[in-house]
C-alpha positions in Angstrom: 56.3 3.9 -40.7 54.7 2.7 -37.7 54.4 -1.1 -39.3 58.5 -1.3 -40.1 59.8 -3.1 -36.8 61.9 -6.0 -35.9 58.7 -8.1 -35.7 57.9 -7.6 -39.1 61.6 -8.2 -40.4 61.6 -11.3 -38.5 58.6 -13.2 -39.4 57.9 -11.6 -42.7 54.9 -9.9 -42.1 53.7 -7.0 -43.4 52.1 -5.2 -40.4 52.9 -6.1 -37.1 49.8 -7.5 -35.8 49.4 -10.9 -34.6 46.1 -12.9 -34.3 45.4 -14.5 -31.0 45.1 -18.5 -31.3 41.9 -19.7 -30.2 41.8 -23.2 -29.2 38.5 -25.0 -30.2 37.3 -21.5 -32.0 40.1 -21.3 -34.4 39.4 -21.7 -37.9 41.9 -21.7 -41.6 39.4 -19.3 -42.6 40.5 -17.1 -39.8 44.2 -17.7 -40.1 44.2 -16.7 -43.7 42.2 -13.7 -43.7 44.8 -12.1 -41.2 47.4 -13.3 -42.7 46.2 -12.6 -46.3 45.9 -8.8 -44.9 49.5 -8.8 -43.7 49.6 -9.9 -40.3 50.1 -12.9 -38.5 47.1 -15.4 -38.8 47.6 -18.1 -35.7 45.7 -21.7 -35.2 45.6 -23.3 -32.1 46.0 -26.5 -31.7 45.3 -27.5 -28.4 43.3 -30.7 -28.4 44.3 -31.8 -31.9 45.9 -35.1 -32.9 49.2 -35.4 -35.1 47.4 -36.5 -38.2 44.5 -33.4 -37.4 47.9 -30.9 -36.7 49.6 -32.2 -40.4 46.0 -31.9 -41.9 45.4 -28.5 -40.8 48.9 -27.1 -41.6 48.1 -28.2 -45.3 44.7 -27.0 -45.2 46.2 -23.6 -44.2 48.6 -23.7 -46.9 46.0 -23.9 -49.3 44.0 -21.0 -48.5 47.1 -18.4 -47.4 51.0 -18.5 -48.9 51.8 -16.0 -46.2 53.6 -16.6 -42.9 50.6 -17.9 -40.0 51.8 -19.9 -36.6 50.3 -22.8 -35.5 50.0 -22.7 -31.3 50.7 -25.7 -29.1 50.0 -25.9 -25.2 53.3 -27.4 -23.4 51.4 -28.1 -20.4 48.2 -29.1 -21.8 46.8 -30.6 -18.5 47.5 -30.1 -14.5 48.9 -32.4 -11.9 46.6 -34.7 -10.6 44.1 -34.2 -13.6 44.6 -37.8 -14.6 43.5 -39.3 -11.1 40.2 -38.0 -10.6 37.9 -40.3 -9.4 34.3 -40.6 -9.8 33.0 -39.5 -6.5 35.1 -36.0 -6.9 33.8 -36.0 -10.3 30.0 -36.2 -9.6 31.0 -34.0 -6.6 32.0 -31.1 -8.6 29.5 -31.6 -11.1 26.0 -31.5 -8.9 26.0 -27.6 -8.8 25.2 -27.7 -12.7 22.9 -30.4 -12.4 19.9 -27.9 -12.2 21.3 -26.2 -15.7 21.5 -29.3 -17.5 17.6 -30.0 -16.6 17.1 -26.6 -17.6 18.5 -27.0 -21.2 17.3 -30.2 -21.6 20.2 -32.6 -21.7 21.7 -35.1 -19.8 24.7 -34.3 -17.7 28.2 -35.8 -18.6 29.2 -39.4 -17.4 32.5 -39.4 -15.9 35.6 -39.7 -18.0 39.3 -39.0 -17.7 40.3 -36.9 -20.4 42.5 -38.1 -23.4 44.0 -34.9 -24.6 47.3 -35.7 -26.8 50.2 -34.3 -24.9 52.6 -32.1 -26.4 55.4 -34.9 -26.8 52.8 -36.6 -29.0 52.1 -33.5 -31.1 55.2 -31.9 -31.7 56.8 -34.5 -34.0 53.8 -33.6 -36.3 54.3 -29.7 -36.1 57.9 -29.9 -36.8 57.3 -32.3 -40.0 54.6 -29.8 -41.3 56.8 -27.0 -40.7 54.8 -23.9 -39.9 56.6 -20.7 -40.7 56.0 -20.0 -36.9 55.3 -21.9 -33.8 53.8 -20.3 -31.0 53.9 -22.0 -27.5 52.2 -21.3 -24.4 52.1 -22.7 -20.7 55.7 -23.0 -20.5 59.0 -23.7 -22.3 59.9 -26.3 -24.9 62.8 -28.4 -24.5 66.4 -26.8 -26.1 65.8 -30.1 -28.6 62.8 -28.7 -29.9 63.9 -24.9 -30.4 67.2 -26.9 -32.4 64.8 -28.7 -34.6 62.8 -25.6 -35.5 65.7 -23.5 -36.5 66.8 -26.3 -38.5 63.7 -26.2 -40.3 63.6 -22.2 -40.3 60.4 -22.0 -37.7 60.5 -19.0 -36.0 59.0 -19.7 -32.3 57.0 -17.2 -30.4 56.5 -18.2 -26.6 53.6 -16.3 -24.2 55.0 -14.7 -20.9 53.2 -13.1 -17.9 55.7 -11.6 -16.3 59.2 -10.2 -16.5 60.7 -13.4 -15.5 58.9 -15.7 -17.5 59.8 -13.1 -20.5 63.5 -13.4 -19.6 62.9 -17.4 -19.3 61.6 -17.8 -23.0 64.3 -15.6 -24.6 66.8 -17.5 -22.6 65.3 -21.1 -24.1 66.0 -19.6 -27.8 62.6 -18.1 -28.8 62.7 -15.8 -31.8 59.5 -13.5 -30.3 58.1 -13.2 -26.6 54.5 -12.1 -26.2 53.7 -10.1 -23.0 50.4 -11.2 -21.9 49.1 -8.4 -19.8 46.1 -9.3 -17.2 43.4 -8.0 -19.5 43.4 -10.4 -21.8 40.7 -12.5 -22.7 40.6 -16.9 -22.6 43.7 -18.5 -20.2 46.1 -16.5 -18.0 49.7 -18.4 -19.5 51.3 -18.1 -16.4 54.1 -21.0 -15.9 56.6 -20.1 -13.3 54.5 -18.9 -10.4 50.2 -19.3 -10.0 48.5 -17.2 -12.4 47.0 -15.3 -9.2 50.1 -14.0 -8.2 51.2 -13.1 -12.1 48.5 -10.7 -12.7 50.3 -7.8 -14.2 48.8 -5.1 -16.6 49.6 -4.6 -19.7 50.9 -1.0 -19.6 53.3 -2.1 -16.4 54.4 -5.2 -18.3 55.0 -4.0 -21.5 58.1 -1.4 -20.9 59.6 -4.1 -18.1 59.5 -6.9 -20.7 61.0 -4.6 -23.4 63.7 -3.4 -21.4 64.7 -7.0 -20.3 64.8 -8.9 -23.7 66.7 -8.4 -26.9 64.3 -10.4 -28.9 60.9 -8.7 -30.8 58.4 -8.2 -28.1 54.5 -8.5 -28.6 51.9 -6.9 -26.6 48.9 -8.6 -25.7 46.0 -8.0 -23.5 43.5 -5.5 -23.7 44.2 -4.2 -27.5 41.5 -3.7 -29.5 41.5 -0.9 -31.8 44.6 1.5 -33.5 45.0 3.2 -30.2 46.1 0.2 -28.0 48.2 -0.9 -30.8 50.1 3.0 -30.8 50.1 2.8 -27.2 51.6 -0.7 -27.3 54.3 0.6 -29.5 54.9 3.8 -27.8 55.7 1.6 -24.3 58.4 -0.5 -26.3 56.4 -3.4 -27.7 57.5 -4.4 -31.5 54.4 -5.7 -32.2 50.6 -6.5 -30.7 48.5 -9.6 -30.4 44.7 -9.2 -30.4 42.2 -11.8 -29.4 39.1 -10.9 -28.5 38.5 -8.7 -31.7 39.2 -11.3 -34.0 37.1 -13.9 -32.0 34.3 -11.3 -32.7 34.5 -11.7 -36.2 32.8 -13.8 -38.8 35.3 -15.7 -39.6 36.4 -17.2 -36.0 34.8 -20.6 -35.0 33.0 -19.0 -31.7 29.4 -19.6 -31.5 27.1 -17.0 -33.0 25.6 -16.1 -29.7 29.4 -15.7 -28.5 29.7 -13.6 -31.5 27.0 -11.4 -30.6 27.7 -10.9 -26.9 31.3 -9.7 -27.8 29.7 -7.4 -30.1 27.2 -5.7 -27.5 29.3 -6.3 -24.6 29.1 -2.4 -23.5 27.2 -3.1 -20.3 28.9 -6.5 -19.7 31.6 -6.7 -17.2 34.2 -9.8 -17.7 35.0 -12.1 -14.7 38.8 -13.9 -14.0 37.9 -17.4 -12.9 39.1 -20.7 -12.5 35.6 -21.9 -12.4 35.3 -23.1 -16.1 38.3 -24.8 -16.7 40.2 -25.0 -13.9 43.1 -23.0 -15.1 42.5 -19.2 -14.5 40.7 -17.6 -17.4 38.9 -14.3 -18.5 35.6 -14.1 -20.1 32.1 -12.0 -20.2 30.3 -12.3 -17.0 27.4 -14.6 -16.7 24.8 -16.7 -14.9 27.3 -19.7 -15.2 30.3 -17.8 -14.2 28.7 -16.3 -11.3 27.6 -19.8 -10.2 31.4 -21.5 -10.7 33.4 -18.6 -9.6 32.6 -18.5 -5.8 32.9 -22.6 -5.8 36.3 -21.9 -7.7 37.3 -19.2 -5.0 36.8 -21.5 -2.3 39.1 -24.2 -4.1 35.9 -26.3 -4.9 37.2 -26.8 -8.6 38.8 -30.1 -10.5 42.2 -29.7 -12.1 42.6 -28.9 -15.9 41.3 -29.6 -18.1 38.6 -32.3 -16.2 36.9 -29.1 -14.6 36.4 -28.3 -18.3 34.5 -31.5 -19.0 31.9 -30.9 -16.2 30.3 -28.2 -18.7 31.4 -29.4 -22.3 28.2 -30.9 -23.1 26.3 -28.0 -21.3 28.4 -25.3 -23.2 27.7 -26.8 -26.6 24.0 -26.7 -26.0 23.8 -23.7 -24.9 25.4 -22.3 -27.6 22.8 -24.2 -29.9 20.0 -22.6 -27.9 21.8 -19.3 -27.9 21.7 -19.4 -24.1 24.8 -16.9 -23.5 23.9 -17.3 -19.7 24.9 -20.8 -19.8 28.0 -20.8 -21.8 31.6 -19.5 -21.2 32.4 -16.7 -23.7 36.3 -15.4 -23.6 36.8 -12.1 -23.8 39.1 -9.4 -22.7 38.6 -6.0 -20.6 38.8 -4.1 -24.3 35.9 -6.2 -25.8 33.0 -3.0 -25.6 35.8 -1.6 -28.3 35.2 -4.4 -30.6 33.3 -3.2 -33.7 34.4 -5.1 -36.8 32.3 -8.5 -38.0 35.0 -9.0 -40.7 39.1 -9.6 -39.9 39.8 -8.4 -43.2 37.7 -5.3 -42.8 39.3 -4.6 -39.0 42.5 -4.9 -40.2 42.3 -2.5 -43.0 42.0 0.1 -40.2 45.4 0.9 -39.1 46.7 1.0 -42.8 
């Protein structure tokens, strides 16, 4: 059977389908919908405090008895992010001021980001003992893998190159997620720059599968049964699907974002540092076309400060349904997205 893979055995799931974790768009409802159908639901805990991580794991356990994953960013900010001064912030904000005026809201005041660090978050995750701990943007220290093994927590790391996949396996991870550049959202590169690590899924997956012994999950450009079949043929033991689940009613994405994904047939995607300071893929729109040339010229702030520039703009644009002025993460296969409900989409490959 197509779904009888080493990933299924290792994670205790029924089907080798992983829901991509979304930072601010994760919901326990989506995690439960995927896990209850036999896949692996995932919750992106970027930005959550330790207390919030404890609470969300408890909440998810209240809606599913099946395995699920909680995702953390090993590197939640870039060098220099906490050193950005007012002058640099206001200079970067200046091109966006007309858009704030257009939406009728005040621009953000200068502030330093206060993301919880990985080191602050990980003790809460270990104490909460989710069945799976997935990580991105780096590799946790050896003692974290040891602590996960002691608690029977499976570990899963994201790679964008063969070298990254081999490093993740060597560190002790149970599963490698190999993410092709077709994927939506942030590029997870950590050994070299994201721009120099842009391998396509069809090229990346067989090379990773030939280079590591742990189960490999293919990610990037997979949105239907054809993509699943192709990934398994290339040597993957499972697939991670992001954009198709982001468009579902159960996700926390703004309604306008979901509708844009479901009607994206004529809308290309844009890979840019303009939105957050880290390379990320979303639907092309007016905001992206403003920020991307600046980013390509080197005019952007370190992650996550660049994102602070558009935080209120994004929220207000979502309220007003202004898809031209909000980042909308999407992979290159967004035009293949058709399902509005996670459970219905999962029912297809069975």
